C-alpha positions as CSV (number, residue, x, y, z in Angstrom):
1,M,140.0,-130.7,23.0
2,K,136.5,-131.7,21.8
3,L,133.7,-129.8,23.5
4,Q,130.1,-131.1,23.4
5,R,128.9,-130.0,26.9
6,I,130.3,-126.8,28.4
7,L,129.8,-124.6,31.4
8,L,130.2,-120.9,30.7
9,K,131.1,-118.7,33.7
10,L,130.4,-115.0,33.4
11,S,130.9,-112.3,36.0
12,G,128.0,-110.2,37.1
13,E,130.0,-107.1,36.3
14,S,130.3,-108.1,32.7
15,L,126.5,-107.4,32.3
16,M,127.0,-103.8,33.2
17,G,128.3,-102.8,29.7
18,E,129.6,-99.3,29.0
19,L,126.6,-97.6,30.6
20,L,127.5,-99.0,34.1
21,E,123.9,-99.8,34.7
22,S,123.2,-102.9,36.8
23,I,122.2,-104.8,33.7
24,D,122.9,-103.4,30.2
25,A,120.2,-104.6,27.8
26,L,122.6,-104.4,24.9
27,K,125.3,-106.4,26.7
28,L,122.7,-109.0,27.7
29,D,121.5,-109.3,24.1
30,S,125.1,-109.6,22.8
31,Y,125.8,-112.5,25.2
32,A,122.6,-114.2,24.3
33,E,123.6,-114.0,20.7
34,E,127.0,-115.4,21.3
35,I,125.6,-118.3,23.3
36,K,123.0,-118.9,20.5
37,S,125.8,-119.4,18.1
38,I,127.1,-122.4,19.9
39,V,123.6,-123.8,20.7
40,D,123.0,-123.8,17.0
41,E,126.1,-126.0,16.7
42,K,124.3,-128.5,19.0
43,I,126.6,-127.8,22.0
44,Q,125.0,-128.4,25.4
45,V,125.4,-125.2,27.5
46,A,125.1,-124.4,31.2
47,V,125.7,-120.9,32.4
48,V,126.8,-119.6,35.8
49,L,126.5,-115.8,36.3
50,G,128.0,-113.9,39.2
51,G,126.0,-111.2,41.0
52,G,128.6,-108.5,41.5
53,N,126.8,-105.9,39.3
54,I,124.0,-105.9,41.9
55,F,125.6,-107.1,45.1
56,R,129.0,-108.7,45.8
57,G,128.4,-110.2,49.2
58,L,129.9,-108.6,52.2
59,Q,133.5,-109.8,52.6
60,G,133.9,-107.1,55.3
61,T,132.6,-104.3,53.2
62,Y,129.5,-103.3,55.1
63,D,129.5,-102.8,58.9
64,G,126.5,-104.1,60.8
65,I,125.4,-106.9,58.4
66,D,126.3,-110.5,59.1
67,R,128.6,-112.1,56.6
68,V,126.3,-115.1,56.1
69,Q,123.3,-112.8,55.5
70,G,125.3,-110.8,53.0
71,D,126.3,-113.9,51.1
72,Y,122.7,-114.9,50.8
73,M,122.0,-111.5,49.4
74,G,124.7,-112.1,46.8
75,M,123.0,-115.4,45.9
76,L,119.8,-113.5,45.2
77,A,121.7,-111.1,42.9
78,T,122.8,-114.1,40.8
79,V,119.1,-115.2,40.5
80,I,118.2,-111.7,39.2
81,N,120.9,-111.9,36.6
82,S,119.9,-115.4,35.6
83,L,116.3,-114.3,35.0
84,A,117.5,-111.4,32.9
85,L,119.6,-113.8,30.7
86,Q,116.6,-116.2,30.4
87,D,114.5,-113.3,29.1
88,A,117.2,-112.5,26.5
89,F,117.3,-116.2,25.5
90,E,113.5,-116.3,25.1
91,K,113.6,-113.3,22.7
92,K,116.0,-115.3,20.5
93,G,114.0,-118.5,20.6
94,I,116.4,-120.3,22.9
95,R,114.8,-122.7,25.4
96,S,116.2,-122.4,28.9
97,K,115.7,-123.4,32.5
98,V,116.8,-121.5,35.6
99,L,118.0,-123.9,38.3
100,G,119.7,-122.8,41.6
101,G,121.5,-123.7,44.7
102,I,118.5,-122.1,46.3
103,A,114.9,-122.8,45.1
104,I,112.5,-119.9,44.5
105,D,109.2,-121.1,43.3
106,P,107.9,-120.7,40.6
107,F,110.9,-119.4,38.6
108,C,114.0,-121.1,40.0
109,E,114.0,-124.9,40.6
110,R,116.4,-126.5,43.1
111,I,119.3,-127.9,41.1
112,S,120.1,-131.6,41.0
113,R,122.7,-133.3,38.8
114,R,120.0,-135.5,37.2
115,K,117.6,-132.6,36.5
116,A,120.4,-130.5,35.0
117,I,121.6,-133.3,32.7
118,E,118.0,-134.1,31.7
119,Y,117.4,-130.5,30.6
120,L,120.7,-130.4,28.7
121,D,119.9,-133.6,26.9
122,S,116.5,-132.1,26.0
123,D,118.2,-129.1,24.3
124,F,117.6,-126.5,27.0
125,V,120.3,-124.1,28.1
126,V,120.6,-124.5,31.8
127,I,121.2,-121.3,33.8
128,I,122.5,-122.1,37.3
129,S,122.0,-119.4,39.9
130,G,122.3,-119.1,43.7
131,G,125.9,-120.2,43.9
132,T,126.5,-123.4,45.8
133,G,123.5,-122.5,48.1
134,N,125.9,-122.0,51.0
135,P,127.7,-118.9,52.3
136,F,131.5,-118.5,52.1
137,F,131.7,-119.9,48.6
138,T,132.2,-117.9,45.4
139,T,130.4,-118.3,42.1
140,D,133.8,-119.5,40.7
141,T,133.5,-122.4,43.1
142,A,129.8,-122.9,42.2
143,A,130.8,-123.0,38.5
144,A,133.5,-125.6,39.1
145,L,131.1,-127.7,41.3
146,R,128.3,-127.6,38.8
147,A,130.6,-128.3,35.9
148,V,131.9,-131.5,37.6
149,E,128.4,-132.5,38.5
150,I,127.0,-132.3,35.0
151,K,130.2,-133.8,33.5
152,A,131.1,-130.8,31.4
153,D,134.0,-131.1,29.0
154,A,135.4,-127.8,30.1
155,I,134.7,-124.5,32.0
156,L,134.8,-121.5,29.7
157,K,135.5,-118.4,31.7
158,G,134.4,-115.4,29.7
159,T,136.3,-112.2,30.7
160,R,137.2,-108.8,29.2
161,V,140.8,-109.8,28.4
162,D,141.9,-112.4,25.9
163,G,143.5,-114.9,28.2
164,I,145.8,-115.4,31.1
165,Y,148.9,-113.1,31.4
166,N,151.9,-113.1,33.8
167,T,150.7,-109.6,35.0
168,D,147.6,-107.5,34.5
169,P,147.6,-106.6,30.8
170,E,145.3,-103.6,31.4
171,K,148.0,-102.1,33.6
172,D,151.2,-103.5,32.2
173,P,151.7,-103.2,28.4
174,S,154.7,-105.6,28.6
175,A,152.5,-108.4,30.0
176,V,153.1,-111.8,28.4
177,K,150.1,-114.0,27.5
178,Y,150.1,-117.8,28.0
179,D,148.5,-120.0,25.4
180,I,148.5,-123.3,27.4
181,L,149.2,-123.9,31.1
182,S,149.1,-126.9,33.3
183,F,147.3,-126.6,36.7
184,D,150.6,-127.0,38.5
185,E,152.3,-124.2,36.4
186,A,149.4,-121.9,37.0
187,Y,149.5,-122.5,40.8
188,E,153.3,-122.1,40.9
189,K,153.2,-118.8,39.1
190,G,150.5,-117.6,41.4
191,L,148.1,-116.8,38.6
192,K,144.6,-115.8,39.8
193,I,142.4,-117.7,37.4
194,M,139.7,-118.8,39.9
195,D,139.6,-118.9,43.6
196,L,141.7,-121.8,45.1
197,T,138.7,-124.0,46.0
198,A,137.4,-123.8,42.4
199,F,140.8,-124.3,40.9
200,T,141.4,-127.3,43.1
201,L,138.1,-128.9,42.1
202,C,139.0,-128.5,38.4
203,K,142.5,-129.9,38.9
204,E,141.3,-132.9,40.9
205,N,138.6,-133.7,38.4
206,H,140.8,-133.1,35.3
207,L,138.4,-130.4,34.1
208,P,140.1,-127.9,31.7
209,I,139.5,-124.2,32.0
210,V,139.5,-121.9,29.0
211,V,139.9,-118.2,29.8
212,F,138.9,-115.9,26.8
213,N,137.5,-112.5,25.9
214,M,133.7,-112.9,25.8
215,N,133.3,-109.3,24.5
216,V,134.8,-110.1,21.1
217,K,132.1,-111.2,18.7
218,G,132.5,-114.8,17.6
219,N,135.1,-115.7,20.2
220,L,132.9,-118.2,22.0
221,L,132.2,-120.1,18.8
222,K,135.9,-120.1,18.0
223,V,136.7,-121.7,21.3
224,I,134.2,-124.4,20.6
225,K,135.7,-125.0,17.2
226,G,139.1,-125.4,18.7
227,E,140.7,-122.3,17.3
228,K,143.5,-120.6,19.2
229,V,141.6,-118.2,21.4
230,G,142.4,-117.4,25.0
231,T,144.4,-119.6,27.4
232,V,143.8,-123.2,28.2
233,V,144.6,-124.6,31.6
234,K,144.6,-128.4,31.8
């Protein structure tokens, strides 16, 4: 699988690091360094960050706050994370643009397919915030939608485990890892890779998903070079 333009999906919780702060500066720097390693290889990179380290949206968690309002609050959390990542990029000399499903002048432009592709072709890393811009959709769905829009070669989903297993490897030491899965196999086995809307978007648009451990130094570059890292769903 040849990768020239990718969308990297990271959870907001991954930015918390070991200190369990909302945003761990060391973790942010580490991710920026990993992404720089593939930018240096002339890979076009878009990044979608979740906001769960700051606010997860409601989903019935808080009484008295409307679900739609809560989801908008979650979108704003992804903007905060995106600006933090942009700052980390700037410190490493990486040019980047923050686009979003919601526009917040002057630091977050409203996303369009043409604008995102134009920035990617001009060697900017494009950080896409604000989810889809609509309530009731996850950042997984936003990642799948944006990846299809920009014609990415794959979605790389960075996690804290080294791929997809038949059970949770952090709870079950006998869990078995899959190296390659078809979309149909993943669905039939009930594997929770992304939410169903995101997963269906990827399947219908023949967009591969690579799930790998983003916390292992050098793993992102290995995925780009085609080494056997993580699990490929295609």
